[in-house]
C-alpha positions as CSV (number, residue, x, y, z in Angstrom):
1,X,-93.5,-27.6,14.7
2,X,-89.9,-28.3,16.0
3,X,-87.9,-25.3,16.2
4,X,-85.0,-25.0,14.1
5,X,-81.6,-23.4,14.3
6,X,-78.8,-23.3,11.5
7,X,-77.4,-26.5,12.3
8,X,-80.8,-28.7,13.3
9,X,-84.1,-29.3,15.1
10,X,-84.7,-29.1,18.5
11,X,-85.8,-32.7,19.9
12,X,-88.9,-32.7,21.6
13,X,-89.5,-36.2,22.3
14,X,-86.8,-36.5,25.1
15,X,-87.4,-38.3,28.2
16,X,-87.7,-36.5,31.5
17,X,-84.3,-38.3,32.5
18,X,-82.9,-37.4,29.3
19,X,-84.2,-33.5,29.4
20,X,-82.6,-33.1,32.8
21,X,-79.4,-34.7,32.7
22,X,-77.5,-32.1,30.2
23,X,-78.2,-29.4,33.4
24,X,-76.1,-31.9,35.8
25,X,-73.4,-32.8,33.4
26,X,-72.9,-29.0,31.5
27,X,-69.8,-29.4,29.9
28,X,-69.5,-31.6,27.3
29,X,-65.6,-32.7,28.8
30,X,-68.3,-33.9,32.0
31,X,-70.2,-36.5,30.1
32,X,-67.7,-38.4,27.8
33,X,-67.6,-41.9,27.9
34,X,-65.1,-44.1,26.0
35,X,-65.2,-47.5,24.3
36,X,-62.0,-49.0,23.0
37,X,-62.9,-52.0,20.5
38,X,-61.2,-53.4,17.5
39,X,-62.3,-54.6,14.0
40,X,-60.9,-57.5,11.6
41,X,-59.3,-55.6,8.8
42,X,-59.2,-58.3,5.9
43,X,-62.8,-57.4,4.7
44,X,-62.1,-53.6,4.1
45,X,-59.1,-54.8,2.3
46,X,-60.6,-56.6,0.1
47,X,-62.9,-54.1,-0.7
48,X,-60.4,-51.4,-1.0
49,X,-58.5,-53.8,-3.5
50,X,-61.8,-53.7,-5.6
51,X,-62.7,-50.3,-5.8
52,X,-58.8,-49.5,-6.8
53,X,-59.4,-51.5,-9.8
54,X,-62.2,-49.5,-10.2
55,X,-60.0,-46.8,-10.5
56,X,-60.3,-45.1,-7.1
57,X,-56.5,-45.1,-6.7
58,X,-56.5,-43.1,-3.6
59,X,-59.3,-45.4,-1.6
60,X,-58.3,-46.5,1.9
61,X,-59.2,-47.5,5.1
62,X,-60.5,-43.9,6.1
63,X,-62.6,-43.9,3.3
64,X,-64.7,-47.6,4.5
65,X,-64.6,-46.1,8.3
66,X,-66.4,-42.9,7.2
67,X,-69.0,-44.5,5.0
68,X,-69.7,-46.9,7.6
69,X,-70.3,-44.2,10.0
70,X,-72.6,-42.5,7.4
71,X,-74.6,-45.7,6.9
72,X,-74.7,-45.9,10.9
73,X,-76.0,-42.6,11.1
74,X,-78.9,-43.4,8.3
75,X,-80.4,-46.2,10.3
76,X,-79.2,-44.6,13.8
77,X,-80.1,-40.9,13.1
78,X,-79.9,-40.4,17.2
79,X,-76.1,-40.5,17.0
80,X,-76.2,-37.4,15.1
81,X,-77.4,-35.5,17.9
82,X,-76.1,-32.8,19.7
83,X,-76.1,-30.5,23.0
84,X,-76.6,-26.6,22.6
85,X,-78.0,-24.1,25.4
86,X,-78.6,-27.7,27.4
87,X,-81.3,-28.8,24.8
88,X,-80.9,-31.9,22.6
89,X,-81.0,-31.1,18.7
90,X,-80.9,-33.5,15.6
91,X,-78.5,-32.1,12.9
92,X,-79.6,-31.2,9.2
93,X,-76.6,-33.3,7.6
94,X,-73.8,-35.2,8.6
95,X,-70.4,-33.4,9.0
96,X,-67.4,-34.6,9.6
97,X,-63.9,-32.9,10.9
98,X,-60.8,-34.1,10.1
99,X,-57.0,-33.0,11.2
100,X,-54.4,-33.2,8.4
101,X,-51.2,-32.2,7.6
102,X,-50.6,-30.4,4.4
103,X,-46.7,-32.1,4.8
104,X,-45.8,-35.2,6.2
105,X,-43.1,-33.6,8.1
106,X,-42.6,-32.2,11.5
107,X,-42.5,-29.1,10.5
108,X,-45.8,-29.8,8.6
109,X,-48.7,-27.3,8.6
110,X,-51.7,-28.5,10.3
111,X,-55.5,-27.9,9.1
112,X,-58.7,-29.1,9.3
113,X,-61.3,-30.3,6.8
114,X,-64.9,-30.2,7.3
115,X,-66.9,-32.7,5.0
116,X,-70.7,-32.6,4.2
117,X,-72.7,-36.1,3.7
118,X,-76.1,-36.9,3.5
119,X,-77.3,-40.3,4.9
120,X,-78.3,-41.9,1.9
121,X,-74.7,-41.5,0.1
122,X,-73.1,-44.9,-0.7
123,X,-69.4,-45.3,-0.5
124,X,-68.5,-43.5,-4.0
125,X,-70.4,-40.1,-2.7
126,X,-68.0,-40.3,0.6
127,X,-64.9,-41.0,-1.2
128,X,-66.0,-38.5,-4.0
129,X,-66.5,-35.9,-0.9
130,X,-63.8,-36.6,1.4
131,X,-61.6,-36.5,-1.6
132,X,-62.5,-33.0,-2.9
133,X,-62.4,-31.4,0.6
134,X,-59.0,-32.6,1.1
135,X,-57.8,-31.0,-1.9
136,X,-59.3,-27.7,-1.2
137,X,-57.9,-28.1,2.3
138,X,-54.7,-27.8,0.8
139,X,-54.9,-24.3,0.0
140,X,-55.8,-21.9,3.0
141,X,-59.4,-22.4,3.9
142,X,-61.8,-20.3,5.9
143,X,-61.2,-22.0,9.0
144,X,-57.0,-21.0,8.8
145,X,-58.3,-17.6,8.1
146,X,-60.2,-17.5,11.0
147,X,-57.6,-18.8,13.4
148,X,-55.0,-16.5,12.2
149,X,-57.4,-13.2,12.6
150,X,-57.9,-14.2,16.3
151,X,-54.1,-14.5,16.4
152,X,-54.1,-10.4,15.6
153,X,-56.4,-10.0,19.0
154,X,-54.5,-9.4,21.9
155,X,-54.5,-12.3,24.3
156,X,-56.8,-10.8,26.9
157,X,-59.1,-9.3,24.4
158,X,-59.0,-12.8,22.4
159,X,-60.3,-14.6,25.7
160,X,-63.4,-12.1,25.9
161,X,-63.9,-12.8,22.6
162,X,-64.0,-16.9,22.7
163,X,-66.4,-16.3,26.0
164,X,-68.6,-14.0,23.9
165,X,-68.6,-16.8,20.6
166,X,-69.7,-19.2,23.3
167,X,-72.1,-17.3,24.5
168,X,-73.6,-16.7,21.3
169,X,-73.0,-20.1,20.3
170,X,-75.2,-21.5,23.6
171,X,-78.3,-19.2,22.3
172,X,-77.6,-20.5,18.6
173,X,-76.7,-17.0,17.7
174,X,-73.4,-17.8,16.4
175,X,-73.3,-16.6,12.6
176,X,-73.4,-19.2,10.0
177,X,-70.3,-18.8,8.2
178,X,-68.4,-19.0,11.8
179,X,-70.3,-22.2,12.1
180,X,-68.7,-23.4,8.8
181,X,-65.6,-22.5,9.5
182,X,-65.0,-24.0,12.9
183,X,-64.1,-27.9,12.7
184,X,-65.9,-28.1,16.4
185,X,-69.0,-27.8,14.9
186,X,-70.0,-31.1,13.3
187,X,-71.2,-34.7,13.8
188,X,-68.1,-36.4,14.5
189,X,-64.5,-35.5,14.6
190,X,-62.1,-38.7,13.6
191,X,-58.7,-38.9,13.6
192,X,-55.8,-41.5,12.2
193,X,-52.9,-43.0,13.9
194,X,-52.2,-45.4,11.1
195,X,-49.8,-43.1,8.9
196,X,-47.8,-42.4,12.5
197,X,-47.9,-46.3,13.0
198,X,-49.1,-46.0,16.6
199,X,-52.1,-47.0,18.8
200,X,-55.5,-44.8,18.5
201,X,-55.4,-41.8,21.0
202,X,-58.2,-41.5,24.0
203,X,-58.9,-37.9,22.4
204,X,-61.2,-35.8,24.5
205,X,-64.0,-34.0,23.5
206,X,-64.4,-30.3,22.5
207,X,-66.1,-28.3,25.0
208,X,-66.5,-25.3,22.5
209,X,-68.9,-26.0,19.4
210,X,-71.4,-29.2,19.7
211,X,-69.5,-32.4,18.4
212,X,-70.5,-35.3,20.2
213,X,-68.3,-38.0,18.9
214,X,-64.5,-38.4,18.3
215,X,-63.3,-41.5,16.6
216,X,-59.7,-42.7,16.3
217,X,-58.3,-45.6,14.5
218,X,-54.6,-47.0,15.1
219,X,-52.4,-49.1,12.8
220,X,-53.1,-52.6,11.6
221,X,-51.7,-55.1,14.2
222,X,-52.0,-58.8,14.7
223,X,-53.9,-60.9,17.0
224,X,-54.5,-64.7,17.9
225,X,-57.9,-66.5,17.8
226,X,-59.5,-69.6,17.8
227,X,-61.7,-71.3,15.1
228,X,-64.8,-73.3,16.0
229,X,-62.7,-76.4,16.4
230,X,-60.3,-74.8,18.7
231,X,-57.5,-74.0,16.3
232,X,-55.4,-70.7,16.8
233,X,-54.9,-68.6,14.0
234,X,-53.9,-64.9,13.0
235,X,-55.7,-62.1,12.0
236,X,-54.9,-58.6,11.3
237,X,-57.2,-55.8,13.0
238,X,-57.2,-52.4,13.7
239,X,-57.6,-50.7,16.9
240,X,-60.4,-47.9,17.3
241,X,-61.6,-45.8,20.4
242,X,-65.0,-43.8,20.5
243,X,-65.6,-40.6,22.9
244,X,-69.5,-40.0,23.1
245,X,-71.3,-37.5,24.6
246,X,-73.6,-39.7,26.6
247,X,-76.3,-36.6,27.1
248,X,-77.3,-37.2,23.4
249,X,-79.0,-40.2,23.5
250,X,-78.9,-43.4,26.0
251,X,-76.3,-46.1,26.1
252,X,-78.6,-49.2,24.5
253,X,-78.7,-46.7,21.8
254,X,-75.0,-46.2,21.3
255,X,-74.5,-49.8,22.3
256,X,-77.0,-50.9,19.2
257,X,-75.3,-48.1,17.0
258,X,-71.6,-49.2,17.2
259,X,-72.7,-52.8,16.3
260,X,-74.3,-52.0,13.5
261,X,-70.9,-49.9,12.3
262,X,-68.9,-52.9,13.1
263,X,-71.2,-54.9,11.0
264,X,-70.8,-52.5,8.3
265,X,-67.1,-52.6,8.6
266,X,-67.1,-56.3,8.6
267,X,-69.4,-56.4,5.5
268,X,-68.2,-53.3,3.8
269,X,-69.8,-54.4,0.1
270,X,-73.3,-53.5,1.4
271,X,-71.9,-49.6,1.3
272,X,-71.4,-49.6,-2.4
273,X,-75.3,-49.5,-2.9
274,X,-77.3,-46.8,-1.4
275,X,-79.5,-47.6,1.8
276,X,-82.7,-49.3,1.1
277,X,-84.2,-46.8,3.8
278,X,-83.2,-43.6,6.0
279,X,-84.4,-43.3,9.5
280,X,-85.4,-40.0,9.7
281,X,-84.8,-38.4,13.4
282,X,-87.5,-35.7,13.2
């Protein structure tokens, strides 16, 4: 029987190289690979128009990207693995962290949202979870309270407390309420630069916690392409930057997974239905 912790199961069928590499690249910052790509936005915009016509007034690109990510995990579950204690684990659910501003202003207060999805979610389930989580985050939450409590601790003592928390986390002994309050314990961290009208940031992975994936996407822009007859045409795209902890699984698997993600963005209408099958990782 697979060893289990609060967040997931220990993966046993790991290659010798896969078992050894976390001892070479100990920190997440040692092992992050970055992919820069883009996707055409027209299919997503068509779906957004349809969903808003159905009454989902706040439906937007973020919902499509998250639904495509959840569908990718449902078919490529190794993308939902993480490293703890130099071992590879498979996560129980799909947890996504997002930083938001409670007010869009220079002095607006930041907070984080942690959303939980299941692999069989369709885009309606994703929409409901995203909006409910963001609505709750507009009020003080556990993450805010934990951060505020740590601020009361003197600097030198605080450094020791964080070291203790990292040690407990290494052995899987961090209390469940702290794991839930921590935005750094998740399947994926996502950020949007679209509202700022700038390109996506190349964001690092955090050494604290176990987040193996960071996705950033930017504002829409126009590029020129050529059709089959060699004639130029314009199309609107969104740039995306993906930062990956390469220790979780091999590069071929990640490449296949990201191609699947892009196929969902190219045909987002499939996200309106639940997946026919869900691939298990354990």
